[in-house]
Wavefront OBJ file of the C-alpha trace (Angstrom):
o trace
v 38.974 -379.264 -196.913
v 35.853 -377.193 -197.535
v 35.083 -373.496 -197.417
v 34.432 -373.541 -193.689
v 38.004 -374.739 -193.096
v 39.604 -371.710 -194.759
v 40.198 -368.942 -192.220
v 39.002 -365.621 -193.696
v 41.596 -362.872 -194.139
v 41.178 -359.134 -193.648
v 44.276 -357.651 -195.294
v 44.792 -353.894 -194.973
v 46.949 -352.189 -197.591
v 47.756 -348.677 -196.375
v 49.687 -347.848 -199.551
v 51.635 -344.554 -199.216
v 49.562 -343.182 -196.337
v 49.558 -342.424 -192.594
v 52.027 -340.694 -190.308
v 53.613 -342.603 -187.456
v 51.141 -341.212 -184.915
v 48.116 -341.895 -187.088
v 49.374 -345.405 -187.800
v 49.857 -346.110 -184.095
v 46.306 -345.002 -183.292
v 44.904 -347.178 -186.045
v 46.908 -350.225 -184.944
v 45.732 -349.718 -181.370
v 42.114 -349.577 -182.530
v 42.495 -352.796 -184.504
v 44.452 -354.490 -181.742
v 41.682 -353.711 -179.256
v 39.492 -356.021 -181.329
v 41.924 -358.887 -181.055
v 40.439 -360.465 -177.949
v 36.964 -360.370 -179.515
v 37.832 -361.872 -182.875
v 37.884 -365.554 -183.662
v 38.125 -367.101 -187.063
v 39.599 -364.145 -188.942
v 43.233 -363.405 -189.798
v 44.143 -359.714 -189.765
v 47.090 -358.644 -191.942
v 48.378 -355.068 -191.857
v 50.532 -353.712 -194.700
v 51.991 -350.314 -193.757
v 54.644 -348.406 -195.731
v 58.192 -349.756 -195.435
v 59.352 -347.126 -192.948
v 56.648 -348.154 -190.478
v 57.232 -351.911 -190.629
v 59.587 -352.273 -187.625
v 57.393 -349.974 -185.520
v 54.231 -351.830 -186.508
v 55.913 -355.129 -185.657
v 56.411 -353.857 -182.100
v 52.879 -352.468 -181.879
v 51.249 -355.779 -182.856
v 53.630 -358.011 -180.888
v 51.743 -360.750 -179.072
v 48.418 -359.920 -180.689
v 48.146 -362.488 -183.472
v 47.892 -359.727 -186.089
v 50.153 -360.403 -189.075
v 52.467 -357.917 -190.794
v 52.896 -357.605 -194.556
v 55.059 -355.513 -196.838
v 53.503 -353.936 -199.915
v 56.198 -355.168 -202.311
v 59.735 -356.542 -202.423
v 62.619 -357.359 -204.751
v 63.377 -360.990 -205.535
v 67.106 -360.741 -204.710
v 68.502 -360.948 -201.179
v 70.892 -358.000 -201.703
v 72.534 -355.971 -204.425
v 72.689 -352.690 -206.312
v 68.930 -352.123 -206.508
v 68.397 -348.541 -205.377
v 65.090 -347.993 -203.610
v 64.279 -351.690 -203.254
v 63.965 -353.956 -200.220
v 64.825 -357.646 -200.035
v 62.974 -360.620 -198.534
v 65.672 -360.873 -195.849
v 65.027 -357.261 -194.849
v 61.309 -357.942 -194.614
v 61.877 -360.946 -192.386
v 64.116 -358.872 -190.114
v 61.435 -356.157 -189.961
v 58.916 -358.700 -188.669
v 56.924 -359.464 -191.817
v 55.173 -362.771 -192.344
v 53.414 -361.754 -195.588
v 54.133 -359.667 -198.683
v 51.748 -358.247 -201.293
v 53.003 -358.990 -204.808
v 51.732 -357.947 -208.216
v 49.350 -355.296 -206.909
v 47.602 -353.518 -209.771
v 49.450 -350.289 -209.008
v 52.787 -352.090 -209.223
v 51.776 -353.604 -212.556
v 50.074 -350.637 -214.211
v 51.732 -347.598 -212.608
v 55.268 -348.940 -212.174
v 55.311 -351.359 -215.084
v 56.016 -354.645 -213.323
v 55.739 -357.592 -215.684
v 54.086 -360.937 -215.051
v 57.542 -362.527 -215.138
v 58.874 -360.177 -212.448
v 55.888 -360.915 -210.235
v 56.576 -364.634 -210.620
v 60.209 -364.169 -209.567
v 59.031 -362.298 -206.480
v 56.537 -365.028 -205.576
v 59.200 -367.720 -205.805
v 61.614 -365.635 -203.732
v 58.997 -364.932 -201.072
v 58.219 -368.622 -200.695
v 61.925 -369.477 -200.555
v 62.285 -367.030 -197.669
v 59.198 -368.246 -195.799
v 57.088 -365.201 -196.552
v 53.442 -365.749 -197.498
v 52.805 -364.115 -200.894
v 49.510 -362.323 -201.430
v 49.493 -362.642 -205.217
v 47.285 -360.014 -206.859
v 45.583 -360.593 -210.197
v 42.916 -358.665 -212.070
v 41.798 -357.029 -215.280
v 41.503 -353.429 -216.444
v 38.218 -351.915 -217.607
v 38.958 -352.303 -221.304
v 39.877 -355.946 -220.792
v 36.670 -356.603 -218.909
v 34.534 -354.894 -221.539
v 36.275 -356.981 -224.211
v 35.365 -360.189 -222.370
v 39.008 -360.926 -221.527
v 38.749 -361.180 -217.742
v 39.507 -364.885 -217.462
v 42.254 -364.724 -220.090
v 44.039 -361.948 -218.211
v 43.623 -363.602 -214.815
v 44.794 -366.963 -216.162
v 47.906 -365.371 -217.686
v 48.749 -363.630 -214.421
v 48.200 -366.794 -212.372
v 50.308 -368.927 -214.708
v 53.212 -366.471 -214.660
v 52.897 -365.682 -210.968
v 52.970 -369.349 -210.006
v 55.438 -370.587 -212.607
v 57.871 -372.998 -210.984
v 55.875 -373.158 -207.752
v 55.030 -376.645 -206.519
v 51.636 -377.761 -205.304
v 52.583 -377.889 -201.635
v 53.936 -374.343 -201.800
v 50.894 -373.111 -203.692
v 48.574 -374.313 -200.958
v 50.156 -371.914 -198.497
v 49.819 -368.711 -200.471
v 46.985 -366.207 -200.781
v 45.519 -364.916 -204.042
v 43.781 -361.540 -204.239
v 41.465 -360.743 -207.136
v 41.556 -357.017 -207.877
v 39.314 -355.812 -210.665
v 41.355 -352.752 -211.624
v 38.228 -351.050 -212.936
v 36.753 -351.092 -209.411
v 39.741 -349.626 -207.524
v 39.235 -346.012 -206.556
v 36.818 -345.442 -209.436
v 33.535 -345.502 -207.589
v 32.502 -348.535 -209.655
v 31.935 -351.591 -207.523
v 31.931 -355.238 -208.468
v 28.852 -357.057 -207.245
v 29.085 -360.161 -205.115
v 28.193 -362.179 -208.197
v 30.947 -360.480 -210.233
v 33.478 -361.380 -207.561
v 32.226 -364.936 -207.149
v 32.436 -365.675 -210.868
v 36.128 -364.750 -211.017
v 36.953 -366.343 -207.660
v 35.323 -369.578 -208.846
v 37.411 -369.417 -212.016
v 40.604 -368.889 -209.996
v 39.869 -371.879 -207.768
v 39.064 -374.038 -210.778
v 42.328 -372.974 -212.448
v 44.256 -373.816 -209.290
v 42.576 -377.222 -209.128
v 43.521 -377.960 -212.736
v 47.105 -376.723 -212.323
v 47.896 -377.951 -208.812
v 45.151 -380.335 -207.729
v 41.822 -380.032 -205.942
v 43.326 -380.338 -202.465
v 45.650 -377.398 -203.104
v 42.862 -375.305 -204.622
v 40.726 -375.991 -201.574
v 43.428 -374.657 -199.241
v 44.241 -371.430 -201.104
v 42.433 -368.417 -199.725
v 41.181 -366.057 -202.420
v 40.565 -362.461 -201.359
v 38.578 -359.755 -203.080
v 40.150 -356.312 -203.432
v 38.355 -353.513 -205.206
v 36.770 -350.598 -203.329
v 35.754 -352.715 -200.345
v 33.624 -350.726 -197.888
v 31.427 -351.387 -194.850
v 28.468 -351.060 -197.227
v 29.457 -353.899 -199.581
v 31.493 -356.239 -197.366
v 28.540 -358.408 -196.335
v 27.562 -359.160 -199.934
v 31.146 -359.910 -200.936
v 32.087 -362.099 -197.988
v 28.919 -364.175 -198.330
v 30.102 -365.604 -201.652
v 31.233 -369.230 -201.644
v 34.742 -368.650 -202.977
v 35.468 -365.271 -201.357
v 37.745 -365.942 -198.385
v 38.295 -362.375 -197.259
v 39.323 -358.986 -198.574
v 42.327 -356.887 -199.503
v 41.243 -353.415 -198.408
v 42.812 -350.150 -199.558
v 41.290 -346.765 -198.733
v 38.811 -348.116 -196.215
v 41.680 -349.586 -194.170
v 43.000 -346.122 -193.261
v 40.316 -345.275 -190.698
v 39.138 -347.240 -187.696
v 35.474 -346.467 -188.326
v 35.606 -348.137 -191.741
v 38.099 -350.965 -191.287
v 36.700 -352.278 -188.004
v 33.246 -353.048 -189.468
v 34.956 -354.744 -192.410
v 37.085 -356.893 -190.109
v 34.059 -357.846 -188.030
v 32.051 -358.721 -191.133
v 34.885 -360.935 -192.371
v 34.016 -363.414 -189.632
v 31.556 -365.160 -191.903
v 32.016 -368.620 -190.409
l 1 2 3 4 5 6 7 8 9 10 11 12 13 14 15 16 17 18 19 20 21 22 23 24 25 26 27 28 29 30 31 32 33 34 35 36 37 38 39 40 41 42 43 44 45 46 47 48 49 50 51 52 53 54 55 56 57 58 59 60 61 62 63 64 65 66 67 68 69 70 71 72 73 74 75 76 77 78 79 80 81 82 83 84 85 86 87 88 89 90 91 92 93 94 95 96 97 98 99 100 101 102 103 104 105 106 107 108 109 110 111 112 113 114 115 116 117 118 119 120 121 122 123 124 125 126 127 128 129 130 131 132 133 134 135 136 137 138 139 140 141 142 143 144 145 146 147 148 149 150 151 152 153 154 155 156 157 158 159 160 161 162 163 164 165 166 167 168 169 170 171 172 173 174 175 176 177 178 179 180 181 182 183 184 185 186 187 188 189 190 191 192 193 194 195 196 197 198 199 200 201 202 203 204 205 206 207 208 209 210 211 212 213 214 215 216 217 218 219 220 221 222 223 224 225 226 227 228 229 230 231 232 233 234 235 236 237 238 239 240 241 242 243 244 245 246 247 248 249 250 251 252 253 254 255 256 257
């Protein structure tokens, strides 16, 4: 498999934003593109309370639904958490795991992220495994060390066949909501490292199948440069995914092949 065989992904992480009415309008705007778009996979990740509604809104469209996080257990005394079974019932096909905010704001460990990845795969949810370094780590030249540690822990105990079906998202934490943007070359260097690590750990065929997304202040202004890179297979979009006039150009630009 080569780059042209990997379907680009436009994943939209709404985080803790949007009312029901605003979410419905945004879904309708994205869904209206559906008949025009070929060769791009759209994944929407609304807040938990909107998941069942969003599942109805996108029904029959080909748009995929993701949760923004989950617990690794199926049930139990875990106040405030949701399980993989609940996500499946809500209509999710994907789940974002290890997002930088989960790691650095809520203190999730690499080991916890790995447990979530294994649970997601066991319950037939596609993990979008997020990795990335903070500003101090980048300035210290530790980008690849940090990313390698997160990949190794996140994929611990995951077999090659399973690995080929997941999605990895590189999030340079220093470029999220800071106004500092990674260049296309910055992104490509880390994406190339991730694919090389996957090839070494799980084989070249698996590494070729894994789609690696870029997530870090993606906008209509920088999407073309990012998506043109050899190992960038799409984007994980935050703030720009909350408005139709910014996310639609990004989705359209993601059709690089």
